C-alpha positions in Angstrom: -36.7 -41.9 -17.5 -39.1 -41.0 -14.6 -41.6 -44.0 -14.8 -43.7 -42.4 -12.1 -44.1 -39.2 -14.1 -45.1 -41.1 -17.1 -47.9 -42.9 -14.9 -49.0 -39.6 -13.4 -49.4 -37.7 -16.6 -52.2 -39.6 -18.2 -54.0 -39.3 -14.9 -53.6 -35.6 -14.9 -54.8 -35.3 -18.5 -57.8 -37.6 -17.7 -58.7 -35.5 -14.6 -58.5 -32.2 -16.6 -60.7 -33.9 -19.2 -63.3 -35.0 -16.7 -63.3 -31.5 -15.4 -64.3 -30.4 -18.8 -67.0 -32.9 -19.2 -68.4 -31.9 -15.7 -68.4 -28.2 -16.7 -70.2 -28.9 -19.8 -72.8 -30.9 -17.9 -73.2 -28.0 -15.4 -76.4 -27.0 -17.2 -79.7 -25.7 -15.9 -82.1 -28.3 -17.1 -84.8 -25.6 -17.5 -82.8 -23.9 -20.2 -83.7 -26.0 -23.2 -82.6 -24.5 -26.5 -85.7 -23.8 -28.5 -85.8 -26.0 -31.7 -85.8 -22.9 -34.0 -82.5 -21.5 -32.5 -78.9 -22.0 -32.9 -76.9 -22.6 -29.6 -73.9 -20.5 -28.6 -71.7 -22.4 -25.9 -70.1 -19.8 -23.8 -67.3 -20.6 -21.4 -66.5 -17.9 -18.6 -64.5 -17.7 -15.5 -66.9 -15.8 -13.3 -68.2 -17.3 -10.0 -70.1 -16.1 -6.9 -72.2 -13.0 -7.2 -70.6 -12.2 -10.7 -71.8 -15.5 -12.1 -75.4 -14.3 -11.4 -74.7 -11.1 -13.2 -73.3 -13.1 -16.2 -76.4 -15.3 -16.2 -78.7 -12.4 -16.3 -77.0 -10.8 -19.3 -77.3 -14.1 -21.0 -81.1 -14.3 -20.2 -81.7 -10.8 -21.5 -79.6 -11.7 -24.8 -81.7 -14.9 -25.3 -85.0 -12.8 -24.8 -83.9 -10.0 -27.1 -84.0 -12.0 -30.4 -85.1 -15.5 -31.7 -82.1 -16.7 -33.7 -79.6 -17.7 -31.2 -79.6 -19.1 -27.6 -76.5 -18.7 -25.4 -75.7 -21.4 -22.8 -73.4 -20.0 -20.2 -70.9 -22.4 -18.7 -68.9 -21.3 -15.7 -65.3 -22.6 -15.9 -63.7 -21.1 -12.6 -60.3 -22.2 -11.4 -57.0 -22.9 -13.0 -56.2 -24.6 -16.4 -59.0 -22.9 -18.4 -56.4 -22.7 -21.3 -55.6 -26.5 -21.1 -59.3 -27.2 -20.9 -59.9 -25.3 -24.1 -57.1 -27.0 -26.1 -58.5 -30.4 -25.0 -61.9 -29.3 -26.3 -60.2 -28.2 -29.5 -58.2 -31.5 -29.9 -61.6 -33.2 -29.3 -63.2 -31.3 -32.1 -65.8 -29.9 -30.1 -64.7 -26.4 -28.6 -67.1 -23.7 -27.1 -68.3 -21.1 -29.5 -67.2 -18.3 -27.3 -64.8 -17.7 -24.2 -64.2 -14.8 -21.9 -60.7 -14.7 -20.4 -58.6 -12.3 -18.4 -55.3 -14.1 -18.8 -52.7 -12.8 -21.5 -53.5 -15.5 -24.0 -54.3 -13.5 -27.2 -51.0 -13.6 -28.9 -50.1 -17.3 -28.0 -53.6 -18.6 -29.2 -53.5 -16.2 -32.3 -50.2 -17.7 -33.2 -51.4 -21.2 -32.9 -54.1 -20.4 -35.3 -57.0 -21.4 -32.9 -58.6 -17.9 -32.7 -61.0 -16.2 -35.3 -60.0 -12.6 -36.0 -62.7 -10.0 -35.4 -62.4 -9.0 -39.1 -63.8 -12.4 -40.1 -66.9 -11.9 -37.7 -67.7 -8.1 -38.2 -68.8 -6.3 -41.2 -66.9 -3.3 -42.6 -69.1 -1.0 -40.8 -68.9 -2.9 -37.5 -65.1 -2.9 -37.9 -65.1 0.8 -38.3 -67.3 1.2 -35.2 -64.7 -0.7 -33.4 -61.9 1.5 -34.6 -63.9 4.6 -33.6 -65.5 3.6 -30.4 -62.9 1.4 -28.5 -60.8 3.1 -25.9 -57.1 2.7 -26.8 -56.3 0.3 -23.9 -59.4 -1.8 -25.0 -58.0 -2.2 -28.6 -54.5 -2.9 -27.4 -55.6 -5.6 -25.2 -57.0 -7.7 -28.1 -54.9 -6.7 -30.9 -51.8 -9.0 -32.1 -49.7 -8.6 -35.4 -52.0 -5.8 -36.7 -55.2 -7.6 -36.2 -58.0 -7.6 -33.6 -58.3 -11.1 -32.2 -60.3 -10.4 -28.9 -63.0 -8.0 -27.9 -62.7 -6.3 -24.6 -66.0 -6.3 -22.7 -64.6 -4.7 -19.4 -61.3 -2.8 -18.4 -59.5 -3.2 -15.2 -57.7 0.1 -14.2 -55.4 0.7 -11.2 -55.4 3.8 -9.1 -54.3 4.7 -5.5 -56.9 4.3 -2.9 -56.3 6.1 0.3 -57.8 6.3 3.8 -58.7 9.9 4.1 -59.8 9.6 7.6 -56.2 8.3 8.6 -54.6 10.9 6.5 -56.6 13.9 8.0 -55.8 12.5 11.4 -52.0 13.0 10.6 -52.4 16.3 8.8 -51.6 14.7 5.5 -52.7 15.5 2.0 -54.0 12.8 -0.5 -51.3 11.1 -2.7 -52.2 13.1 -5.7 -48.7 14.4 -6.2 -45.2 12.5 -6.1 -44.1 14.5 -3.1 -47.3 13.8 -1.2 -47.1 10.1 -1.7 -43.6 9.9 -0.5 -44.2 12.0 2.5 -47.0 9.7 3.8 -44.7 6.9 4.8 -42.4 9.4 6.7 -45.2 10.5 8.8 -47.4 7.5 9.4 -44.7 4.7 9.4 -41.1 6.1 10.0 -38.6 3.4 9.1 -37.0 3.8 12.5 -40.2 3.0 14.2 -41.2 -0.1 12.4 -44.2 -1.9 14.0 -46.0 -4.5 12.0 -49.1 -4.2 14.1 -49.6 -0.6 13.0 -50.5 0.6 9.6 -47.9 1.3 7.0 -48.3 4.4 4.7 -47.6 2.7 1.3 -45.8 -0.3 0.1 -45.3 -1.2 -3.5 -46.4 -4.6 -4.7 -43.7 -6.3 -7.0 -46.6 -7.2 -9.4 -47.1 -3.5 -10.1 -43.8 -2.8 -11.6 -46.1 -3.0 -14.7 -47.8 0.0 -13.7 -44.9 2.1 -12.1 -42.7 1.4 -15.0 -45.3 3.1 -17.2 -45.7 5.9 -14.8 -41.9 6.6 -14.6 -42.0 6.9 -18.5 -41.0 3.6 -19.7 -42.5 1.1 -22.3 -41.9 -2.7 -21.8 -42.0 -3.6 -25.5 -41.4 -1.7 -28.8 -44.1 -2.7 -31.2 -42.4 -1.0 -34.2 -39.1 -3.1 -33.8 -40.8 -6.2 -32.1 -38.1 -5.9 -29.3 -38.6 -6.4 -25.5 -37.6 -3.2 -23.6 -38.0 -4.1 -20.1 -34.6 -2.7 -19.3 -35.3 0.9 -20.3 -33.7 3.4 -17.8 -37.2 4.6 -16.6 -38.2 1.1 -15.7 -35.0 0.6 -13.9 -35.7 3.8 -11.9 -39.1 2.7 -10.9 -37.6 -0.5 -9.7 -35.0 1.3 -7.7 -37.8 3.3 -6.0 -39.8 0.1 -5.3 -36.8 -1.5 -3.7 -36.0 1.6 -1.7 -38.9 0.8 0.7 -37.0 -2.5 1.5 -33.7 -0.7 1.9 -35.5 1.6 4.4 -37.6 -1.0 6.3 -35.6 -4.1 5.7 -36.3 -6.8 2.8 -37.3 -9.5 5.5 -39.8 -7.1 7.1 -41.4 -6.1 3.9 -41.6 -9.6 2.5 -43.2 -10.8 5.9 -45.6 -7.7 5.9 -46.7 -8.4 2.3 -47.2 -12.2 3.0 -49.7 -11.2 5.8 -51.8 -9.6 3.3 -52.6 -13.2 2.0 -54.0 -14.3 5.3 -56.8 -11.7 5.8 -60.2 -12.7 6.7 -63.4 -10.8 6.2 -63.1 -8.0 3.9 -60.5 -8.8 1.4 -58.9 -5.3 0.9 -55.9 -4.7 3.0 -57.0 -1.0 2.9 -60.2 -1.9 4.6 -58.4 -4.1 7.1 -56.4 -1.0 8.2 -52.9 -2.3 7.1 -52.1 0.5 4.8 -53.0 4.3 4.4 -52.6 3.9 0.6 -52.7 0.9 -1.8 -52.9 0.4 -5.5 -56.1 -1.4 -6.5 -58.8 -1.8 -9.1 -62.1 -0.6 -9.5 -63.8 -3.7 -7.9 -62.8 -2.2 -4.5 -65.3 0.5 -4.9 -68.2 -2.2 -4.1 -66.3 -3.2 -1.0 -65.9 0.4 0.1 -69.5 1.3 -0.5 -70.6 -2.0 1.4 -68.4 -1.3 4.3 -69.8 2.3 4.6 -73.3 1.0 4.5 -72.5 -1.7 7.2 -70.9 1.0 9.5 -74.0 3.1 9.1 -76.3 0.5 10.0 -74.3 -0.4 13.1 -74.3 3.5 14.0 -70.5 3.5 13.8 -68.4 6.3 12.3 -67.8 5.8 8.5 -64.2 5.7 7.3 -63.8 8.1 4.4 -61.8 6.8 1.3 -60.6 8.5 -1.7 -59.0 7.4 -5.0 -56.5 9.3 -7.3 -54.5 8.4 -10.4 -50.9 7.1 -9.9 -48.9 10.3 -9.2 -46.0 10.7 -11.5 -42.4 11.5 -10.7 -40.4 14.4 -12.4 -40.2 13.3 -16.0 -42.9 10.7 -15.6 -46.4 10.2 -17.3 -49.7 11.6 -16.0 -52.9 9.6 -16.0 -50.6 6.6 -16.6 -50.4 2.9 -15.5 -51.1 -0.7 -16.2 -54.5 -1.8 -17.5 -56.1 -5.2 -18.0 -59.4 -6.4 -18.9 -61.8 -9.2 -19.7 -61.8 -10.4 -23.3 -64.0 -12.2 -25.7 -62.4 -14.7 -28.1 -64.0 -16.9 -30.7 -62.4 -20.3 -31.4 -61.4 -20.9 -35.2 -63.5 -24.2 -34.9 -66.6 -22.6 -33.3 -69.9 -24.1 -34.5 -71.8 -20.9 -34.3 -69.5 -17.9 -34.6 -72.3 -15.8 -35.9 -74.2 -16.2 -32.7 -71.0 -15.5 -30.7 -70.6 -12.4 -32.5 -74.2 -11.3 -31.9 -73.7 -11.9 -28.2 -70.4 -10.1 -28.1 -72.2 -6.9 -29.5 -75.0 -7.1 -27.2 -72.7 -7.3 -24.1 -70.2 -4.8 -25.3 -72.7 -2.1 -26.4 -72.1 -2.3 -30.1 -74.7 -1.9 -32.9 -77.1 0.1 -30.8 -76.8 -2.0 -27.7 -75.4 0.8 -25.4 -78.2 0.6 -22.9 -77.7 -3.2 -22.5 -73.9 -2.8 -22.1 -74.4 0.0 -19.5 -76.8 -2.3 -17.5 -74.2 -5.2 -17.6 -71.4 -2.8 -16.5 -73.4 -1.4 -13.7 -74.5 -4.9 -12.4 -70.9 -6.2 -12.4 -69.0 -3.0 -11.5 -67.1 -3.2 -14.7 -65.4 -0.3 -16.7 -67.0 -0.1 -20.2 -64.6 -0.4 -23.1 -66.3 2.5 -25.0 -67.3 6.2 -24.4 -70.8 5.5 -25.9 -71.5 3.2 -23.1 -69.9 5.4 -20.2 -72.0 8.4 -21.4 -75.3 6.4 -21.5 -77.8 7.7 -18.8 -77.9 4.3 -17.1 -74.2 4.2 -16.6 -74.1 8.0 -15.7 -76.6 7.5 -12.8 -74.3 4.7 -11.4 -71.4 7.2 -11.5 -73.5 9.7 -9.6 -74.3 7.2 -6.9 -70.6 5.9 -6.9 -68.4 8.9 -7.3 -65.3 7.0 -6.6 -65.8 5.0 -9.8 -65.6 8.1 -11.9 -61.9 8.3 -11.8 -61.5 4.8 -13.2 -63.8 5.7 -16.2 -61.7 9.0 -17.0 -58.5 7.0 -16.8 -59.8 4.3 -19.2 -59.6 6.8 -22.0 -56.0 7.7 -21.4 -53.3 6.9 -24.0 -51.1 6.3 -21.0 -53.0 3.4 -19.7 -50.9 0.6 -21.1 -51.7 -3.2 -21.0 -48.9 -5.9 -20.9 -47.3 -6.5 -24.2 -49.5 -8.8 -26.4 -46.8 -11.0 -27.4 -46.3 -14.8 -27.6 -44.8 -16.0 -24.2 -46.8 -13.1 -22.4 -47.1 -15.4 -19.3 -43.4 -15.9 -19.2 -42.9 -12.2 -19.6 -45.1 -11.5 -16.6 -43.4 -14.3 -14.6 -39.9 -13.0 -15.4 -40.7 -9.3 -14.8 -42.5 -10.0 -11.3 -39.8 -12.5 -10.4 -37.2 -9.7 -10.9 -39.2 -7.3 -8.9 -39.7 -9.7 -6.0 -35.9 -10.5 -5.9 -35.2 -6.7 -5.7 -37.6 -6.1 -3.0 -37.5 -9.2 -0.9 -33.6 -10.1 -1.0 -30.8 -8.2 0.5 -28.3 -9.7 -1.8 -30.2 -8.9 -5.1 -28.3 -7.6 -8.1 -28.7 -3.9 -9.3 -32.1 -3.2 -10.9 -30.6 -2.5 -14.3 -29.0 -6.0 -14.2 -32.0 -7.7 -13.2 -34.1 -6.1 -16.0 -31.2 -6.7 -18.5 -31.7 -10.4 -17.7 -35.5 -10.3 -18.1 -35.1 -8.5 -21.4 -32.7 -11.2 -22.9 -34.7 -14.2 -21.6 -38.2 -13.0 -22.8 -36.8 -11.8 -26.1 -35.1 -15.2 -26.7 -38.4 -16.9 -25.8 -40.4 -14.7 -28.1 -38.1 -15.5 -31.1 -38.3 -19.2 -30.2 -42.1 -19.3 -30.4 -42.1 -17.4 -33.6 -39.7 -20.0 -35.2 -41.7 -23.0 -34.1 -43.5 -24.9 -36.8 -47.3 -24.5 -36.8 
């Protein structure tokens, strides 16, 4: 028995519990709940500039009606799930959470989430079925029921430095051949120089995306089976590890590690380390800010472009991995009606399209419905930020696929990314198919164990 561990564990739990209390007390004294309203306690993970956006949405909702009053509590950092379950155990959970981690299936399986069909009327459920983009619905659905409502999608594309590509006479990476030619010209393997930009280098975390682009699926919902070892996914991993075979696994690992130590602008693309990177829509804001800063200083403005992930022969067009921010309502919420009213306001349901468009413009978020993307407020934003339009178009694609919404989703991610890291960063790694066979076997076993656990 490890006595020291037994001594530390209670302190850890106490520390987390205190963090929950501090977060609950992180309230603006000026925001007093009116006596004739019902409070909605809302936990979220946003900080910095985005926290101000969230607080503005909350203020607009509170001013729009006189029945509910949302109190937003920022819970940034790690262990939000543990903080949540401590609040559940204490009998006083929040009424609403916004999460971007893959928690839906695990929390639904534990019985701590209220399904959307218990919150929404039949007419509202029909609106959700009609309006939500396929990816937005898949993100919140488990075992045939919707447990979470997506309020913003995260889509990945390839960003490219058009100025750099033009200087080398290269076309944008809109096709498979174009993407693979870029490294041969900009960073030939036999001329490796870590101080110079590389053309493109796959990120192990993005096997989720390339596996879909190559034509694979990581989970068979009809059979309830993990399929991470499908041949298209193995081919995707073979292609990703080919970069390490050309440049050397140690070099690739060291170069990728260098991305974590950047200062200033956080995008490796803006730092000039790559000609092409895969990233999400939030980088559009950084690119626009960098262009404006260059103009102010009288400097040349570097031109950037975006394109969907190009498909290899036999692959899928307009495909990739999609994530998103999700609203969930705890089963023990004190005011689920108020939580649902706020969710509809933010997401543009029940006639709130204009409010949702304003929220997405302010946060640089991709709306989960076409009705919001087509609203004049959001269309003006797209006109001013043309790079963003590609993300919105892709959000509607059936080939934009989230991680499987299954129990043990966090383990699934850990296992898959770990296999990709091993393939790319170790010279002695087993073949891709063998690595993915192991992932499939272990994750399937864990899903079955979780399903058999007593509730």
